[in-house]
Backbone as ProteinMPNN parsed JSONL, in Angstrom:
{"seq_chain_A": "MDNKKFFQSPLDNSLTAEKEKISLSSRKKWFWLGIIIALINPIFSGLIIGLAFWTEAEFKKEARIILAIAIIWGLITIYLSRWLAQQGYLPVY", "coords_chain_A": {"N_chain_A": [[-37.171, 36.805, 32.458], [-37.976, 34.32, 31.53], [-37.128, 32.691, 28.343], [-37.828, 30.205, 27.524], [-41.463, 30.626, 27.237], [-41.736, 31.708, 25.312], [-40.487, 31.233, 23.857], [-41.467, 28.176, 22.171], [-41.728, 25.191, 21.209], [-42.578, 23.739, 18.313], [-43.621, 20.947, 18.128], [-44.236, 20.122, 20.332], [-46.239, 18.452, 22.327], [-47.66, 19.279, 25.144], [-48.817, 21.371, 24.474], [-50.575, 21.388, 21.411], [-53.373, 21.464, 19.642], [-56.082, 19.077, 20.095], [-56.194, 16.692, 18.256], [-59.194, 16.641, 15.847], [-62.056, 15.935, 14.154], [-63.064, 16.261, 10.859], [-65.466, 17.87, 9.862], [-67.893, 17.729, 7.312], [-70.057, 21.232, 6.734], [-72.174, 21.109, 4.855], [-73.698, 18.16, 3.892], [-75.543, 18.116, 1.381], [-74.632, 20.335, 0.375], [-72.277, 19.316, -0.576], [-72.633, 17.62, -2.009], [-74.341, 17.967, -4.339], [-71.698, 19.939, -5.783], [-69.707, 18.376, -6.125], [-71.511, 15.976, -8.356], [-71.622, 18.281, -10.227], [-69.609, 19.4, -10.272], [-68.876, 16.278, -12.094], [-70.477, 16.536, -13.718], [-68.432, 18.724, -15.499], [-66.297, 18.144, -15.843], [-66.086, 15.372, -16.678], [-63.642, 13.653, -16.929], [-61.335, 13.346, -15.263], [-61.39, 15.456, -12.833], [-63.918, 14.79, -11.876], [-63.449, 12.206, -11.53], [-61.522, 12.276, -9.346], [-63.248, 14.143, -7.576], [-65.283, 11.762, -6.78], [-63.613, 9.709, -6.258], [-62.642, 10.444, -3.68], [-64.415, 11.651, -1.707], [-65.316, 8.737, -1.596], [-63.41, 8.018, 0.505], [-64.474, 8.389, 3.031], [-65.851, 7.564, 5.44], [-68.561, 8.754, 5.404], [-69.345, 8.814, 3.205], [-69.852, 7.456, 1.21], [-72.222, 6.571, -0.922], [-73.398, 8.675, -1.363], [-70.337, 9.076, -3.375], [-70.863, 7.177, -4.638], [-73.054, 7.564, -6.211], [-71.408, 10.24, -7.622], [-69.188, 9.203, -9.232], [-70.646, 6.944, -10.801], [-71.755, 8.722, -12.605], [-69.508, 10.789, -13.265], [-68.837, 8.714, -14.855], [-70.474, 7.916, -16.584], [-71.039, 10.007, -17.622], [-68.047, 10.44, -19.231], [-68.056, 8.622, -20.892], [-69.654, 9.102, -22.157], [-69.142, 11.511, -23.837], [-67.2, 10.919, -24.224], [-67.909, 9.164, -26.493], [-69.88, 11.076, -28.019], [-67.783, 13.057, -29.133], [-66.47, 11.598, -31.119], [-68.176, 11.307, -33.028], [-69.488, 12.965, -33.695], [-66.857, 14.032, -35.377], [-66.54, 12.417, -36.734], [-68.901, 13.464, -38.519], [-68.367, 15.834, -39.408], [-68.577, 17.694, -38.23], [-66.664, 18.446, -36.417], [-62.721, 19.291, -36.11], [-60.227, 16.422, -37.777], [-57.479, 15.815, -36.154]], "CA_chain_A": [[-37.415, 36.798, 32.143], [-38.483, 33.072, 30.831], [-37.687, 32.224, 27.428], [-39.11, 28.974, 26.994], [-41.932, 30.154, 27.564], [-42.21, 32.497, 24.354], [-40.151, 29.898, 22.116], [-41.899, 26.727, 21.991], [-41.215, 24.078, 19.481], [-44.759, 23.177, 17.74], [-43.783, 20.003, 17.827], [-45.055, 20.5, 21.909], [-47.736, 17.925, 22.572], [-48.95, 20.393, 25.001], [-49.606, 23.439, 23.516], [-51.1, 20.899, 20.346], [-55.032, 21.603, 19.969], [-56.237, 17.809, 19.988], [-56.937, 16.721, 16.333], [-60.571, 16.917, 15.976], [-62.657, 15.486, 13.046], [-63.392, 17.764, 9.901], [-67.091, 17.499, 9.085], [-68.238, 18.94, 6.543], [-71.225, 22.133, 7.195], [-73.167, 20.381, 4.524], [-73.363, 17.569, 2.838], [-75.785, 18.272, 0.296], [-73.978, 20.946, -1.167], [-71.061, 19.034, -0.916], [-73.192, 16.498, -2.959], [-74.195, 18.718, -5.476], [-70.937, 19.882, -5.898], [-69.188, 16.87, -6.661], [-71.819, 15.992, -9.493], [-71.158, 19.603, -11.339], [-68.11, 19.099, -11.191], [-68.435, 15.47, -12.576], [-70.374, 16.853, -15.462], [-68.458, 19.728, -16.345], [-64.462, 17.292, -16.404], [-65.675, 13.658, -15.799], [-62.497, 12.619, -16.46], [-60.39, 14.208, -14.206], [-62.331, 16.101, -11.567], [-64.912, 14.229, -11.707], [-62.543, 11.314, -10.885], [-60.636, 12.637, -8.324], [-64.102, 14.127, -6.191], [-65.94, 10.589, -6.511], [-62.785, 8.693, -5.123], [-61.891, 11.415, -2.873], [-65.557, 11.175, -0.998], [-65.046, 7.089, -1.218], [-62.703, 7.655, 1.426], [-65.226, 8.936, 4.077], [-66.959, 6.686, 5.558], [-70.59, 9.108, 5.696], [-69.867, 9.975, 2.373], [-69.709, 6.351, 0.25], [-73.25, 6.835, -1.108], [-72.814, 9.661, -2.582], [-69.573, 9.077, -3.638], [-71.515, 5.958, -5.769], [-73.122, 8.393, -7.39], [-70.779, 10.581, -8.531], [-68.348, 8.295, -9.806], [-71.423, 6.323, -11.576], [-71.662, 10.011, -13.311], [-68.344, 10.137, -13.663], [-68.092, 7.46, -15.985], [-71.839, 7.641, -17.77], [-71.181, 11.248, -18.908], [-67.002, 11.057, -19.506], [-67.349, 7.692, -22.343], [-71.067, 9.949, -23.812], [-69.006, 12.447, -24.549], [-65.71, 10.1, -25.87], [-69.006, 8.913, -27.744], [-70.338, 12.179, -29.064], [-66.932, 13.628, -29.343], [-66.806, 10.284, -32.237], [-69.752, 10.985, -33.813], [-69.391, 14.648, -34.606], [-65.689, 14.634, -35.8], [-67.745, 11.666, -37.671], [-70.208, 14.061, -39.731], [-67.728, 16.618, -40.116], [-68.606, 19.129, -37.369], [-65.691, 18.87, -35.032], [-61.865, 18.592, -36.846], [-59.474, 15.368, -37.102], [-56.235, 15.961, -36.563]], "C_chain_A": [[-37.091, 35.169, 31.907], [-38.512, 32.634, 29.639], [-38.326, 31.335, 26.591], [-40.786, 29.432, 26.969], [-42.732, 31.412, 25.599], [-41.69, 31.864, 22.799], [-40.308, 29.112, 22.634], [-42.103, 25.997, 20.876], [-42.452, 24.095, 19.653], [-44.476, 22.055, 17.621], [-44.275, 19.275, 19.547], [-45.958, 19.859, 21.973], [-48.61, 18.387, 23.834], [-49.598, 21.136, 25.207], [-50.873, 22.899, 22.257], [-52.472, 21.058, 20.618], [-55.521, 19.566, 19.744], [-56.527, 17.943, 19.216], [-58.419, 16.338, 16.833], [-60.977, 16.283, 13.769], [-62.878, 16.564, 12.128], [-64.466, 17.099, 9.62], [-67.602, 18.435, 8.709], [-70.002, 19.505, 6.55], [-72.835, 21.051, 6.484], [-73.569, 19.49, 3.413], [-74.257, 17.429, 1.124], [-74.923, 19.228, -0.422], [-72.944, 20.578, -1.982], [-71.327, 18.493, -2.203], [-73.41, 16.882, -4.571], [-73.075, 18.882, -6.113], [-70.425, 18.876, -6.99], [-69.496, 16.213, -7.443], [-71.895, 17.54, -10.014], [-70.108, 19.354, -11.33], [-67.238, 17.38, -11.955], [-68.65, 15.406, -13.886], [-69.475, 17.83, -16.15], [-66.952, 18.808, -16.783], [-64.964, 16.269, -16.308], [-64.637, 13.13, -15.503], [-61.784, 13.022, -14.805], [-61.242, 14.002, -13.209], [-63.24, 15.266, -11.05], [-64.649, 12.931, -10.576], [-62.654, 11.092, -9.329], [-62.393, 13.618, -7.078], [-64.471, 13.083, -5.826], [-64.297, 10.24, -5.403], [-62.883, 9.716, -4.182], [-63.819, 11.293, -1.169], [-65.663, 9.74, -0.421], [-64.015, 7.316, 0.106], [-63.207, 7.791, 2.852], [-66.445, 8.167, 3.777], [-68.547, 6.785, 5.684], [-70.692, 9.22, 4.408], [-69.977, 8.536, 0.996], [-71.262, 6.621, -0.867], [-73.178, 7.724, -2.207], [-72.263, 9.418, -3.909], [-70.202, 7.828, -4.62], [-71.567, 7.105, -7.335], [-72.733, 9.429, -8.191], [-70.043, 10.313, -8.964], [-69.234, 7.73, -10.948], [-71.538, 8.119, -13.21], [-71.345, 10.902, -14.219], [-68.271, 9.484, -14.917], [-68.946, 7.901, -16.777], [-71.413, 8.782, -18.113], [-69.471, 11.452, -19.615], [-67.211, 9.708, -20.884], [-69.658, 8.573, -22.794], [-70.541, 10.932, -23.994], [-66.958, 11.772, -25.162], [-67.047, 9.656, -26.914], [-69.626, 9.604, -28.976], [-68.979, 12.935, -29.358], [-66.919, 12.651, -30.952], [-67.071, 10.893, -33.255], [-69.646, 12.228, -34.573], [-68.296, 14.79, -35.125], [-66.13, 13.754, -37.039], [-67.957, 12.643, -38.925], [-69.575, 15.151, -40.014], [-67.518, 18.169, -39.29], [-67.288, 19.355, -36.238], [-63.846, 17.846, -35.702], [-60.961, 17.578, -35.965], [-58.33, 15.554, -37.152], [-55.51, 14.838, -36.871]], "O_chain_A": [[-35.936, 34.794, 32.114], [-39.578, 32.113, 29.311], [-38.995, 31.422, 25.56], [-41.507, 28.489, 26.643], [-43.855, 31.614, 25.138], [-42.02, 31.876, 21.613], [-39.613, 28.87, 23.621], [-42.61, 26.297, 19.796], [-43.206, 24.327, 20.598], [-45.181, 21.645, 16.699], [-44.576, 18.098, 19.75], [-46.961, 20.505, 21.669], [-49.817, 18.153, 23.901], [-50.584, 21.508, 25.844], [-51.869, 23.591, 22.046], [-52.859, 20.823, 21.763], [-54.802, 19.017, 18.908], [-57.125, 18.966, 18.881], [-58.722, 15.859, 17.926], [-60.353, 16.305, 12.708], [-62.888, 17.726, 12.535], [-64.498, 15.942, 9.199], [-67.83, 19.541, 9.198], [-70.971, 18.753, 6.441], [-73.84, 20.57, 7.007], [-73.757, 19.869, 2.257], [-73.84, 16.897, 0.094], [-74.524, 19.05, -1.573], [-72.587, 20.902, -3.115], [-70.672, 18.678, -3.228], [-72.931, 16.394, -5.595], [-72.982, 18.168, -7.111], [-70.656, 18.687, -8.184], [-68.595, 15.499, -7.882], [-73.114, 17.596, -10.176], [-69.507, 19.05, -12.361], [-66.062, 17.141, -12.23], [-68.031, 14.893, -14.818], [-69.615, 17.898, -17.371], [-66.565, 18.818, -17.951], [-64.212, 15.656, -15.549], [-64.355, 12.444, -14.521], [-61.982, 12.833, -13.605], [-61.732, 12.966, -12.761], [-63.333, 15.042, -9.843], [-65.158, 12.659, -9.489], [-63.275, 10.387, -8.534], [-62.342, 13.536, -5.851], [-64.273, 12.871, -4.63], [-64.074, 10.494, -4.219], [-64.022, 9.445, -3.801], [-63.867, 10.875, -0.012], [-65.963, 9.458, 0.739], [-64.025, 6.284, 0.776], [-62.522, 7.39, 3.794], [-67.322, 8.022, 2.926], [-69.421, 5.941, 5.882], [-71.772, 9.627, 3.98], [-70.197, 8.898, -0.16], [-70.81, 7.019, -1.941], [-72.989, 7.617, -3.419], [-72.819, 9.423, -5.007], [-69.527, 7.806, -5.65], [-70.991, 7.364, -8.391], [-73.326, 9.712, -9.232], [-69.628, 11.313, -9.549], [-68.794, 7.912, -12.083], [-71.357, 8.152, -14.428], [-71.881, 11.494, -15.156], [-67.605, 9.853, -15.884], [-68.494, 8.371, -17.821], [-71.304, 8.755, -19.339], [-69.335, 12.376, -20.418], [-66.484, 9.866, -21.864], [-70.487, 8.301, -23.662], [-71.348, 11.744, -24.447], [-66.08, 12.071, -25.971], [-66.978, 9.916, -28.116], [-69.845, 9.258, -30.137], [-69.302, 13.775, -30.198], [-67.45, 13.213, -31.91], [-66.368, 11.035, -34.255], [-69.709, 12.414, -35.788], [-68.295, 15.91, -35.636], [-66.113, 14.213, -38.181], [-67.365, 12.613, -40.004], [-70.077, 15.733, -40.975], [-66.833, 19.173, -39.481], [-67.115, 20.288, -35.454], [-63.636, 16.636, -35.778], [-60.76, 17.486, -34.754], [-57.861, 15.497, -38.289], [-54.345, 14.941, -37.255]]}, "name": "protein", "num_of_chains": 1, "seq": "MDNKKFFQSPLDNSLTAEKEKISLSSRKKWFWLGIIIALINPIFSGLIIGLAFWTEAEFKKEARIILAIAIIWGLITIYLSRWLAQQGYLPVY"}
């Protein structure tokens, strides 16, 4: 029996599949998921998802929208929390 047939290197180019381009099944689904993430946690998750979309050529438009929502919602959250702290609704440490 030929042991080479059963124990082949994972780096062997003859057996590895060709690299395939990763395509997302639904652009609309991923776009709305990015917007929801940007609204829930704008500072970190929204920016990370927006930047991840920015690296994909076909998602540049959606990336700009998600990043804009994340930044604007983040600024609103900061100003709102400061205002609520000044009004006494939030504790000041």
